[in-house]
Biopython code that builds the backbone (N, CA, C, O; Angstrom):
import numpy as np
from Bio.PDB.StructureBuilder import StructureBuilder

atoms = [
    (1, "MET", "N", (-7.749, -13.006, 10.108)),
    (1, "MET", "CA", (-6.941, -12.772, 11.288)),
    (1, "MET", "C", (-5.891, -11.705, 10.951)),
    (1, "MET", "O", (-5.286, -11.748, 9.880)),
    (2, "VAL", "N", (-5.680, -10.772, 11.840)),
    (2, "VAL", "CA", (-4.723, -9.691, 11.660)),
    (2, "VAL", "C", (-3.373, -10.114, 12.211)),
    (2, "VAL", "O", (-3.274, -10.633, 13.322)),
    (3, "ALA", "N", (-2.337, -9.883, 11.419)),
    (3, "ALA", "CA", (-0.985, -10.208, 11.879)),
    (3, "ALA", "C", (-0.633, -9.341, 13.074)),
    (3, "ALA", "O", (-1.048, -8.184, 13.123)),
    (4, "PRO", "N", (0.123, -9.861, 14.049)),
    (4, "PRO", "CA", (0.423, -9.101, 15.270)),
    (4, "PRO", "C", (1.073, -7.744, 15.007)),
    (4, "PRO", "O", (0.741, -6.778, 15.694)),
    (5, "GLY", "N", (1.984, -7.633, 14.044)),
    (5, "GLY", "CA", (2.665, -6.384, 13.770)),
    (5, "GLY", "C", (1.788, -5.336, 13.122)),
    (5, "GLY", "O", (2.117, -4.150, 13.161)),
    (6, "THR", "N", (0.677, -5.745, 12.524)),
    (6, "THR", "CA", (-0.193, -4.810, 11.816)),
    (6, "THR", "C", (-0.761, -3.762, 12.756)),
    (6, "THR", "O", (-0.792, -2.583, 12.404)),
    (7, "ILE", "N", (-1.203, -4.148, 13.917)),
    (7, "ILE", "CA", (-1.774, -3.210, 14.878)),
    (7, "ILE", "C", (-0.727, -2.193, 15.299)),
    (7, "ILE", "O", (-1.039, -1.012, 15.452)),
    (8, "GLU", "N", (0.501, -2.631, 15.486)),
    (8, "GLU", "CA", (1.585, -1.735, 15.876)),
    (8, "GLU", "C", (1.753, -0.618, 14.851)),
    (8, "GLU", "O", (2.024, 0.521, 15.232)),
    (9, "LEU", "N", (1.600, -0.912, 13.573)),
    (9, "LEU", "CA", (1.753, 0.108, 12.539)),
    (9, "LEU", "C", (0.684, 1.181, 12.632)),
    (9, "LEU", "O", (0.913, 2.315, 12.211)),
    (10, "GLU", "N", (-0.471, 0.850, 13.170)),
    (10, "GLU", "CA", (-1.590, 1.791, 13.242)),
    (10, "GLU", "C", (-1.556, 2.668, 14.485)),
    (10, "GLU", "O", (-2.285, 3.658, 14.554)),
    (11, "LEU", "N", (-0.736, 2.332, 15.460)),
    (11, "LEU", "CA", (-0.678, 3.113, 16.691)),
    (11, "LEU", "C", (-0.012, 4.457, 16.431)),
    (11, "LEU", "O", (0.862, 4.553, 15.570)),
    (12, "PRO", "N", (-0.406, 5.492, 17.156)),
    (12, "PRO", "CA", (0.234, 6.795, 16.961)),
    (12, "PRO", "C", (1.716, 6.730, 17.302)),
    (12, "PRO", "O", (2.149, 5.908, 18.110)),
    (13, "LEU", "N", (2.483, 7.616, 16.670)),
    (13, "LEU", "CA", (3.919, 7.634, 16.934)),
    (13, "LEU", "C", (4.215, 8.035, 18.370)),
    (13, "LEU", "O", (5.255, 7.655, 18.908)),
    (14, "GLY", "N", (3.338, 8.783, 18.997)),
    (14, "GLY", "CA", (3.571, 9.207, 20.372)),
    (14, "GLY", "C", (2.528, 8.662, 21.316)),
    (14, "GLY", "O", (1.342, 8.651, 20.985)),
    (15, "ASP", "N", (2.945, 8.207, 22.494)),
    (15, "ASP", "CA", (1.997, 7.814, 23.540)),
    (15, "ASP", "C", (2.425, 8.451, 24.850)),
    (15, "ASP", "O", (2.315, 7.853, 25.920)),
    (16, "GLY", "N", (2.911, 9.667, 24.742)),
    (16, "GLY", "CA", (3.408, 10.388, 25.907)),
    (16, "GLY", "C", (4.898, 10.600, 25.759)),
    (16, "GLY", "O", (5.548, 9.914, 24.971)),
    (17, "PRO", "N", (5.437, 11.527, 26.494)),
    (17, "PRO", "CA", (6.843, 11.878, 26.310)),
    (17, "PRO", "C", (7.832, 10.776, 26.643)),
    (17, "PRO", "O", (8.938, 10.769, 26.103)),
    (18, "THR", "N", (7.472, 9.852, 27.507)),
    (18, "THR", "CA", (8.412, 8.799, 27.875)),
    (18, "THR", "C", (7.836, 7.413, 27.623)),
    (18, "THR", "O", (8.330, 6.429, 28.175)),
    (19, "GLY", "N", (6.810, 7.324, 26.805)),
    (19, "GLY", "CA", (6.166, 6.036, 26.569)),
    (19, "GLY", "C", (7.072, 5.054, 25.847)),
    (19, "GLY", "O", (7.781, 5.422, 24.911)),
    (20, "GLU", "N", (7.046, 3.808, 26.285)),
    (20, "GLU", "CA", (7.884, 2.774, 25.675)),
    (20, "GLU", "C", (7.517, 2.545, 24.216)),
    (20, "GLU", "O", (8.397, 2.412, 23.366)),
    (21, "LEU", "N", (6.209, 2.498, 23.920)),
    (21, "LEU", "CA", (5.793, 2.259, 22.536)),
    (21, "LEU", "C", (6.232, 3.393, 21.618)),
    (21, "LEU", "O", (6.699, 3.144, 20.506)),
    (22, "ALA", "N", (6.087, 4.622, 22.067)),
    (22, "ALA", "CA", (6.525, 5.759, 21.251)),
    (22, "ALA", "C", (8.021, 5.664, 21.012)),
    (22, "ALA", "O", (8.494, 5.926, 19.906)),
    (23, "SER", "N", (8.753, 5.298, 22.023)),
    (23, "SER", "CA", (10.199, 5.175, 21.893)),
    (23, "SER", "C", (10.566, 4.108, 20.866)),
    (23, "SER", "O", (11.470, 4.316, 20.058)),
    (24, "ARG", "N", (9.878, 2.973, 20.889)),
    (24, "ARG", "CA", (10.152, 1.897, 19.931)),
    (24, "ARG", "C", (9.798, 2.324, 18.511)),
    (24, "ARG", "O", (10.556, 2.064, 17.577)),
    (25, "ARG", "N", (8.655, 2.974, 18.346)),
    (25, "ARG", "CA", (8.244, 3.399, 16.994)),
    (25, "ARG", "C", (9.186, 4.464, 16.455)),
    (25, "ARG", "O", (9.591, 4.407, 15.294)),
    (26, "LEU", "N", (9.534, 5.430, 17.286)),
    (26, "LEU", "CA", (10.458, 6.474, 16.827)),
    (26, "LEU", "C", (11.849, 5.892, 16.583)),
    (26, "LEU", "O", (12.566, 6.364, 15.701)),
    (27, "GLY", "N", (12.234, 4.888, 17.342)),
    (27, "GLY", "CA", (13.500, 4.210, 17.095)),
    (27, "GLY", "C", (13.516, 3.542, 15.730)),
    (27, "GLY", "O", (14.538, 3.538, 15.044)),
    (28, "HIS", "N", (12.383, 2.980, 15.341)),
    (28, "HIS", "CA", (12.265, 2.370, 14.014)),
    (28, "HIS", "C", (12.443, 3.427, 12.930)),
    (28, "HIS", "O", (13.174, 3.210, 11.964)),
    (29, "VAL", "N", (11.781, 4.559, 13.086)),
    (29, "VAL", "CA", (11.905, 5.647, 12.109)),
    (29, "VAL", "C", (13.346, 6.147, 12.094)),
    (29, "VAL", "O", (13.885, 6.452, 11.030)),
    (30, "ARG", "N", (13.965, 6.233, 13.250)),
    (30, "ARG", "CA", (15.363, 6.685, 13.332)),
    (30, "ARG", "C", (16.272, 5.755, 12.537)),
    (30, "ARG", "O", (17.225, 6.215, 11.908)),
    (31, "GLN", "N", (15.994, 4.465, 12.556)),
    (31, "GLN", "CA", (16.797, 3.524, 11.775)),
    (31, "GLN", "C", (16.641, 3.778, 10.283)),
    (31, "GLN", "O", (17.579, 3.569, 9.515)),
    (32, "ILE", "N", (15.471, 4.225, 9.874)),
    (32, "ILE", "CA", (15.228, 4.493, 8.461)),
    (32, "ILE", "C", (15.926, 5.771, 8.016)),
    (32, "ILE", "O", (16.535, 5.793, 6.946)),
    (33, "VAL", "N", (15.852, 6.840, 8.816)),
    (33, "VAL", "CA", (16.403, 8.132, 8.397)),
    (33, "VAL", "C", (17.853, 8.323, 8.811)),
    (33, "VAL", "O", (18.492, 9.272, 8.358)),
    (34, "GLY", "N", (18.385, 7.467, 9.643)),
    (34, "GLY", "CA", (19.774, 7.602, 10.072)),
    (34, "GLY", "C", (19.926, 8.680, 11.130)),
    (34, "GLY", "O", (19.076, 8.831, 12.008)),
    (35, "ASP", "N", (21.012, 9.423, 11.039)),
    (35, "ASP", "CA", (21.353, 10.406, 12.072)),
    (35, "ASP", "C", (20.689, 11.761, 11.863)),
    (35, "ASP", "O", (21.026, 12.718, 12.559)),
    (36, "ASP", "N", (19.772, 11.862, 10.938)),
    (36, "ASP", "CA", (19.126, 13.142, 10.653)),
    (36, "ASP", "C", (17.978, 13.372, 11.628)),
    (36, "ASP", "O", (16.831, 13.029, 11.339)),
    (37, "GLY", "N", (18.290, 13.952, 12.783)),
    (37, "GLY", "CA", (17.285, 14.207, 13.814)),
    (37, "GLY", "C", (16.181, 15.132, 13.350)),
    (37, "GLY", "O", (15.029, 14.976, 13.755)),
    (38, "ASP", "N", (16.521, 16.104, 12.494)),
    (38, "ASP", "CA", (15.496, 17.014, 11.971)),
    (38, "ASP", "C", (14.481, 16.257, 11.128)),
    (38, "ASP", "O", (13.281, 16.518, 11.216)),
    (39, "ALA", "N", (14.959, 15.316, 10.305)),
    (39, "ALA", "CA", (14.052, 14.519, 9.471)),
    (39, "ALA", "C", (13.141, 13.671, 10.346)),
    (39, "ALA", "O", (11.957, 13.513, 10.050)),
    (40, "LEU", "N", (13.688, 13.131, 11.412)),
    (40, "LEU", "CA", (12.888, 12.328, 12.340)),
    (40, "LEU", "C", (11.746, 13.153, 12.917)),
    (40, "LEU", "O", (10.605, 12.692, 12.959)),
    (41, "VAL", "N", (12.040, 14.352, 13.354)),
    (41, "VAL", "CA", (11.017, 15.229, 13.931)),
    (41, "VAL", "C", (9.968, 15.583, 12.876)),
    (41, "VAL", "O", (8.770, 15.554, 13.158)),
    (42, "ARG", "N", (10.414, 15.917, 11.664)),
    (42, "ARG", "CA", (9.466, 16.287, 10.605)),
    (42, "ARG", "C", (8.564, 15.117, 10.210)),
    (42, "ARG", "O", (7.367, 15.302, 9.991)),
    (43, "LEU", "N", (9.138, 13.910, 10.118)),
    (43, "LEU", "CA", (8.329, 12.733, 9.784)),
    (43, "LEU", "C", (7.299, 12.448, 10.872)),
    (43, "LEU", "O", (6.140, 12.161, 10.575)),
    (44, "ALA", "N", (7.724, 12.528, 12.128)),
    (44, "ALA", "CA", (6.802, 12.267, 13.237)),
    (44, "ALA", "C", (5.682, 13.298, 13.273)),
    (44, "ALA", "O", (4.560, 12.977, 13.665)),
    (45, "ALA", "N", (5.974, 14.539, 12.867)),
    (45, "ALA", "CA", (4.944, 15.574, 12.853)),
    (45, "ALA", "C", (4.012, 15.430, 11.651)),
    (45, "ALA", "O", (2.834, 15.776, 11.730)),
    (46, "ALA", "N", (4.540, 14.918, 10.540)),
    (46, "ALA", "CA", (3.755, 14.859, 9.300)),
    (46, "ALA", "C", (2.875, 13.619, 9.192)),
    (46, "ALA", "O", (1.834, 13.654, 8.536)),
    (47, "PHE", "N", (3.283, 12.525, 9.829)),
    (47, "PHE", "CA", (2.543, 11.269, 9.690)),
    (47, "PHE", "C", (2.087, 10.797, 11.068)),
    (47, "PHE", "O", (2.880, 10.768, 12.009)),
    (48, "PRO", "N", (0.811, 10.428, 11.190)),
    (48, "PRO", "CA", (0.267, 10.063, 12.499)),
    (48, "PRO", "C", (0.749, 8.708, 13.021)),
    (48, "PRO", "O", (0.717, 8.457, 14.225)),
    (49, "ASN", "N", (1.196, 7.838, 12.111)),
    (49, "ASN", "CA", (1.638, 6.511, 12.527)),
    (49, "ASN", "C", (2.550, 5.920, 11.461)),
    (49, "ASN", "O", (2.716, 6.501, 10.388)),
    (50, "LEU", "N", (3.140, 4.765, 11.755)),
    (50, "LEU", "CA", (4.053, 4.131, 10.815)),
    (50, "LEU", "C", (3.342, 3.702, 9.541)),
    (50, "LEU", "O", (3.926, 3.775, 8.459)),
    (51, "ALA", "N", (2.098, 3.256, 9.645)),
    (51, "ALA", "CA", (1.364, 2.824, 8.457)),
    (51, "ALA", "C", (1.221, 3.972, 7.466)),
    (51, "ALA", "O", (1.371, 3.770, 6.261)),
    (52, "ALA", "N", (0.933, 5.172, 7.960)),
    (52, "ALA", "CA", (0.809, 6.335, 7.077)),
    (52, "ALA", "C", (2.148, 6.665, 6.437)),
    (52, "ALA", "O", (2.207, 7.018, 5.259)),
    (53, "MET", "N", (3.214, 6.552, 7.203)),
    (53, "MET", "CA", (4.545, 6.823, 6.660)),
    (53, "MET", "C", (4.896, 5.788, 5.596)),
    (53, "MET", "O", (5.421, 6.139, 4.540)),
    (54, "TYR", "N", (4.612, 4.524, 5.865)),
    (54, "TYR", "CA", (4.904, 3.460, 4.904)),
    (54, "TYR", "C", (4.092, 3.637, 3.625)),
    (54, "TYR", "O", (4.577, 3.322, 2.539)),
    (55, "ALA", "N", (2.867, 4.135, 3.742)),
    (55, "ALA", "CA", (1.990, 4.291, 2.580)),
    (55, "ALA", "C", (2.291, 5.551, 1.773)),
    (55, "ALA", "O", (1.818, 5.685, 0.644)),
    (56, "ALA", "N", (3.060, 6.466, 2.327)),
    (56, "ALA", "CA", (3.341, 7.741, 1.654)),
    (56, "ALA", "C", (4.166, 7.508, 0.391)),
    (56, "ALA", "O", (5.068, 6.671, 0.358)),
    (57, "SER", "N", (3.833, 8.263, -0.630)),
    (57, "SER", "CA", (4.609, 8.200, -1.869)),
    (57, "SER", "C", (5.948, 8.901, -1.672)),
    (57, "SER", "O", (6.149, 9.620, -0.692)),
    (58, "GLU", "N", (6.849, 8.686, -2.603)),
    (58, "GLU", "CA", (8.138, 9.374, -2.537)),
    (58, "GLU", "C", (7.938, 10.885, -2.599)),
    (58, "GLU", "O", (8.657, 11.641, -1.946)),
    (59, "GLU", "N", (6.965, 11.317, -3.382)),
    (59, "GLU", "CA", (6.667, 12.752, -3.471)),
    (59, "GLU", "C", (6.186, 13.310, -2.132)),
    (59, "GLU", "O", (6.620, 14.380, -1.706)),
    (60, "GLU", "N", (5.286, 12.578, -1.473)),
    (60, "GLU", "CA", (4.795, 13.022, -0.161)),
    (60, "GLU", "C", (5.933, 13.074, 0.859)),
    (60, "GLU", "O", (6.049, 14.035, 1.621)),
    (61, "LEU", "N", (6.760, 12.049, 0.868)),
    (61, "LEU", "CA", (7.905, 12.036, 1.777)),
    (61, "LEU", "C", (8.860, 13.177, 1.440)),
    (61, "LEU", "O", (9.437, 13.800, 2.331)),
    (62, "GLY", "N", (9.018, 13.443, 0.146)),
    (62, "GLY", "CA", (9.914, 14.511, -0.286)),
    (62, "GLY", "C", (9.496, 15.874, 0.205)),
    (62, "GLY", "O", (10.347, 16.715, 0.497)),
    (63, "ARG", "N", (8.205, 16.109, 0.302)),
    (63, "ARG", "CA", (7.727, 17.395, 0.823)),
    (63, "ARG", "C", (8.095, 17.560, 2.296)),
    (63, "ARG", "O", (8.174, 18.683, 2.795)),
    (64, "VAL", "N", (8.315, 16.459, 2.982)),
    (64, "VAL", "CA", (8.630, 16.501, 4.413)),
    (64, "VAL", "C", (10.137, 16.511, 4.667)),
    (64, "VAL", "O", (10.623, 17.289, 5.487)),
    (65, "VAL", "N", (10.876, 15.651, 3.967)),
    (65, "VAL", "CA", (12.302, 15.486, 4.276)),
    (65, "VAL", "C", (13.231, 15.809, 3.111)),
    (65, "VAL", "O", (14.450, 15.705, 3.251)),
    (66, "GLY", "N", (12.684, 16.196, 1.978)),
    (66, "GLY", "CA", (13.517, 16.480, 0.811)),
    (66, "GLY", "C", (13.625, 15.268, -0.099)),
    (66, "GLY", "O", (13.390, 14.139, 0.332)),
    (67, "PRO", "N", (13.982, 15.501, -1.361)),
    (67, "PRO", "CA", (13.949, 14.427, -2.353)),
    (67, "PRO", "C", (14.972, 13.310, -2.132)),
    (67, "PRO", "O", (14.676, 12.146, -2.400)),
    (68, "VAL", "N", (16.147, 13.641, -1.658)),
    (68, "VAL", "CA", (17.178, 12.606, -1.474)),
    (68, "VAL", "C", (16.794, 11.669, -0.335)),
    (68, "VAL", "O", (16.838, 10.449, -0.489)),
    (69, "ALA", "N", (16.419, 12.238, 0.805)),
    (69, "ALA", "CA", (16.005, 11.406, 1.940)),
    (69, "ALA", "C", (14.751, 10.618, 1.594)),
    (69, "ALA", "O", (14.621, 9.460, 1.990)),
    (70, "ALA", "N", (13.825, 11.230, 0.858)),
    (70, "ALA", "CA", (12.593, 10.538, 0.472)),
    (70, "ALA", "C", (12.904, 9.330, -0.409)),
    (70, "ALA", "O", (12.329, 8.258, -0.221)),
    (71, "ALA", "N", (13.803, 9.502, -1.357)),
    (71, "ALA", "CA", (14.182, 8.386, -2.224)),
    (71, "ALA", "C", (14.829, 7.267, -1.411)),
    (71, "ALA", "O", (14.568, 6.088, -1.649)),
    (72, "ARG", "N", (15.672, 7.644, -0.452)),
    (72, "ARG", "CA", (16.328, 6.650, 0.398)),
    (72, "ARG", "C", (15.294, 5.906, 1.250)),
    (72, "ARG", "O", (15.376, 4.687, 1.393)),
    (73, "ILE", "N", (14.327, 6.627, 1.812)),
    (73, "ILE", "CA", (13.290, 6.002, 2.643)),
    (73, "ILE", "C", (12.433, 5.064, 1.806)),
    (73, "ILE", "O", (12.172, 3.934, 2.220)),
    (74, "ARG", "N", (11.987, 5.519, 0.623)),
    (74, "ARG", "CA", (11.139, 4.666, -0.222)),
    (74, "ARG", "C", (11.913, 3.438, -0.654)),
    (74, "ARG", "O", (11.354, 2.342, -0.703)),
    (75, "TRP", "N", (13.211, 3.603, -0.975)),
    (75, "TRP", "CA", (14.017, 2.451, -1.370)),
    (75, "TRP", "C", (14.071, 1.450, -0.226)),
    (75, "TRP", "O", (13.901, 0.250, -0.437)),
    (76, "PHE", "N", (14.305, 1.939, 0.975)),
    (76, "PHE", "CA", (14.383, 1.058, 2.139)),
    (76, "PHE", "C", (13.063, 0.322, 2.351)),
    (76, "PHE", "O", (13.055, -0.886, 2.589)),
    (77, "LEU", "N", (11.951, 1.043, 2.266)),
    (77, "LEU", "CA", (10.652, 0.435, 2.532)),
    (77, "LEU", "C", (10.211, -0.511, 1.423)),
    (77, "LEU", "O", (9.480, -1.468, 1.676)),
    (78, "ASP", "N", (10.652, -0.249, 0.194)),
    (78, "ASP", "CA", (10.205, -1.054, -0.949)),
    (78, "ASP", "C", (11.166, -2.178, -1.313)),
    (78, "ASP", "O", (10.819, -3.048, -2.112)),
    (79, "ALA", "N", (12.357, -2.174, -0.747)),
    (79, "ALA", "CA", (13.364, -3.175, -1.114)),
    (79, "ALA", "C", (12.886, -4.568, -0.726)),
    (79, "ALA", "O", (12.342, -4.770, 0.359)),
    (80, "PRO", "N", (13.094, -5.521, -1.624)),
    (80, "PRO", "CA", (12.715, -6.897, -1.274)),
    (80, "PRO", "C", (13.621, -7.417, -0.164)),
    (80, "PRO", "O", (14.784, -7.030, -0.050)),
    (81, "LEU", "N", (13.069, -8.282, 0.630)),
    (81, "LEU", "CA", (13.842, -8.861, 1.725)),
    (81, "LEU", "C", (14.559, -10.107, 1.215)),
    (81, "LEU", "O", (14.198, -11.235, 1.548)),
    (82, "ALA", "N", (15.573, -9.874, 0.408)),
    (82, "ALA", "CA", (16.373, -10.976, -0.124)),
    (82, "ALA", "C", (17.405, -11.361, 0.919)),
    (82, "ALA", "O", (18.530, -10.862, 0.910)),
    (83, "THR", "N", (17.015, -12.243, 1.809)),
    (83, "THR", "CA", (17.891, -12.570, 2.932)),
    (83, "THR", "C", (19.188, -13.219, 2.478)),
    (83, "THR", "O", (20.174, -13.183, 3.213)),
    (84, "SER", "N", (19.217, -13.814, 1.285)),
    (84, "SER", "CA", (20.460, -14.415, 0.816)),
    (84, "SER", "C", (21.512, -13.355, 0.538)),
    (84, "SER", "O", (22.703, -13.665, 0.503)),
    (85, "LEU", "N", (21.093, -12.099, 0.338)),
    (85, "LEU", "CA", (22.026, -11.009, 0.083)),
    (85, "LEU", "C", (22.431, -10.282, 1.358)),
    (85, "LEU", "O", (23.352, -9.466, 1.344)),
    (86, "ALA", "N", (21.760, -10.572, 2.438)),
    (86, "ALA", "CA", (22.018, -9.883, 3.698)),
    (86, "ALA", "C", (23.264, -10.458, 4.373)),
    (86, "ALA", "O", (23.631, -11.608, 4.131)),
    (87, "PRO", "N", (23.913, -9.654, 5.219)),
    (87, "PRO", "CA", (25.037, -10.186, 5.994)),
    (87, "PRO", "C", (24.591, -11.370, 6.847)),
    (87, "PRO", "O", (23.415, -11.490, 7.191)),
    (88, "ARG", "N", (25.520, -12.225, 7.178)),
    (88, "ARG", "CA", (25.216, -13.473, 7.883)),
    (88, "ARG", "C", (24.430, -13.247, 9.177)),
    (88, "ARG", "O", (23.490, -13.994, 9.448)),
    (89, "HIS", "N", (24.785, -12.235, 9.991)),
    (89, "HIS", "CA", (24.089, -12.031, 11.256)),
    (89, "HIS", "C", (22.642, -11.599, 11.028)),
    (89, "HIS", "O", (21.776, -11.914, 11.845)),
    (90, "LEU", "N", (22.355, -10.872, 9.920)),
    (90, "LEU", "CA", (20.978, -10.493, 9.639)),
    (90, "LEU", "C", (20.180, -11.686, 9.110)),
    (90, "LEU", "O", (18.993, -11.816, 9.407)),
    (91, "ARG", "N", (20.814, -12.544, 8.340)),
    (91, "ARG", "CA", (20.131, -13.755, 7.870)),
    (91, "ARG", "C", (19.735, -14.624, 9.054)),
    (91, "ARG", "O", (18.648, -15.203, 9.067)),
    (92, "ALA", "N", (20.612, -14.717, 10.047)),
    (92, "ALA", "CA", (20.308, -15.526, 11.233)),
    (92, "ALA", "C", (19.115, -14.942, 11.974)),
    (92, "ALA", "O", (18.264, -15.691, 12.453)),
    (93, "LEU", "N", (19.039, -13.628, 12.077)),
    (93, "LEU", "CA", (17.876, -12.994, 12.729)),
    (93, "LEU", "C", (16.599, -13.263, 11.954)),
    (93, "LEU", "O", (15.563, -13.560, 12.549)),
    (94, "ALA", "N", (16.662, -13.164, 10.635)),
    (94, "ALA", "CA", (15.475, -13.399, 9.806)),
    (94, "ALA", "C", (15.005, -14.842, 9.915)),
    (94, "ALA", "O", (13.804, -15.106, 9.965)),
    (95, "GLU", "N", (15.943, -15.765, 9.950)),
    (95, "GLU", "CA", (15.577, -17.179, 10.059)),
    (95, "GLU", "C", (14.995, -17.513, 11.431)),
    (95, "GLU", "O", (14.153, -18.403, 11.550)),
    (96, "ALA", "N", (15.435, -16.811, 12.449)),
    (96, "ALA", "CA", (14.947, -17.069, 13.803)),
    (96, "ALA", "C", (13.535, -16.511, 14.016)),
    (96, "ALA", "O", (12.812, -16.974, 14.897)),
    (97, "ALA", "N", (13.149, -15.528, 13.218)),
    (97, "ALA", "CA", (11.830, -14.888, 13.395)),
    (97, "ALA", "C", (10.698, -15.769, 12.925)),
    (97, "ALA", "O", (9.535, -15.376, 13.007)),
]
sb = StructureBuilder()
sb.init_structure("model")
sb.init_model(0)
sb.init_chain("A")
sb.init_seg("    ")
for serial, (resi, resn, name, xyz) in enumerate(atoms, 1):
    if name == "N":
        sb.init_residue(resn, " ", resi, " ")
    sb.init_atom(name, np.array(xyz, "f"), 0.0, 1.0, " ", f" {name:<3s}", serial, name[0])
structure = sb.get_structure()
């Protein structure tokens, strides 16, 4: 059985200029890269979906957004979800999921 979120990772980053799914996926990428709008555009152009972005090595990401941003993205994606270290409001969200 495939986990519900798995299919979402395989969907293209864009489903039209105003598509809700594209907006949600790009919003997720925006949370990873922060306020760097240029990096967001480059990542969306370089990777067809979130799964490809998640699977990219730090070197591959670095060719798209530079070494510092790539290291930050890989750290974010690879960091363990140690909810005991998270702020209280994030722990509550994790426990509710």
